[in-house]
C-alpha positions in Angstrom: 0.9 101.4 26.9 0.5 103.7 29.7 -0.2 107.6 29.3 3.4 108.0 30.6 4.8 105.8 28.2 2.7 107.1 25.3 3.9 110.7 26.3 7.4 109.9 26.4 7.2 108.2 22.9 5.3 111.2 21.6 7.8 113.6 22.7 10.7 111.8 21.4 9.3 110.4 18.2 7.1 113.2 17.0 7.1 116.6 19.0 10.8 117.1 19.7 12.5 114.6 17.3 15.8 115.2 18.8 17.3 112.2 17.2 15.8 112.5 13.7 16.9 109.7 11.6 20.0 108.8 14.0 17.8 107.3 16.6 20.5 107.7 19.3 18.3 110.0 21.7 16.1 109.3 24.7 13.5 111.2 26.7 12.7 110.7 30.5 9.1 111.7 31.6 8.2 112.0 35.3 4.6 111.7 36.3 4.8 112.9 39.9 1.2 112.3 40.9 1.2 109.0 39.3 4.5 108.2 40.7 5.8 107.0 37.2 9.1 107.4 35.4 9.4 106.3 32.0 12.3 106.5 29.4 11.5 106.6 25.5 14.8 105.5 23.6 15.8 105.6 19.9 16.6 102.4 18.4 20.3 102.9 18.3 20.5 103.9 21.8 18.2 101.0 22.9 20.5 98.6 21.0 23.6 99.9 23.0 21.5 99.0 26.2 20.2 102.4 27.2 16.6 101.5 28.0 17.5 98.7 30.5 20.4 100.7 32.0 18.4 104.0 32.5 15.4 102.0 34.0 17.6 100.1 36.3 19.4 103.2 37.6 16.0 104.7 38.5 15.0 102.0 40.7 18.3 100.5 42.0 20.6 103.5 42.5 18.4 106.7 42.6 15.0 105.6 43.8 15.3 107.1 47.2 15.2 110.7 45.7 12.0 109.9 43.7 10.3 108.3 46.8 11.5 111.2 49.0 10.2 113.8 46.5 13.5 115.0 45.4 12.8 114.5 41.8 15.3 117.0 40.2 18.2 115.4 42.1 16.8 111.9 41.2 16.6 112.9 37.4 19.9 114.6 37.3 21.8 111.7 38.8 20.0 109.4 36.3 20.8 111.5 33.4 24.6 111.7 34.6 24.7 107.8 34.8 23.1 107.3 31.5 25.6 109.6 29.5 
């Protein structure tokens, strides 16, 4: 597991624990210097296809925002698509 993956998981499961027992949450981490974007997804959200959908959105539809340094725009569009 990479540091970016581990940090996303830590935030979702331990530090923030938004989903609690319902497990329908997800957290996106962006490591600009490492050029990494990662999502950590609760079990119910993942079962509904959230993980694959979000990762595909980043690299297929909104990747140009990240490559051009427009991280906020890329993340906002990604979140809109994943809702």
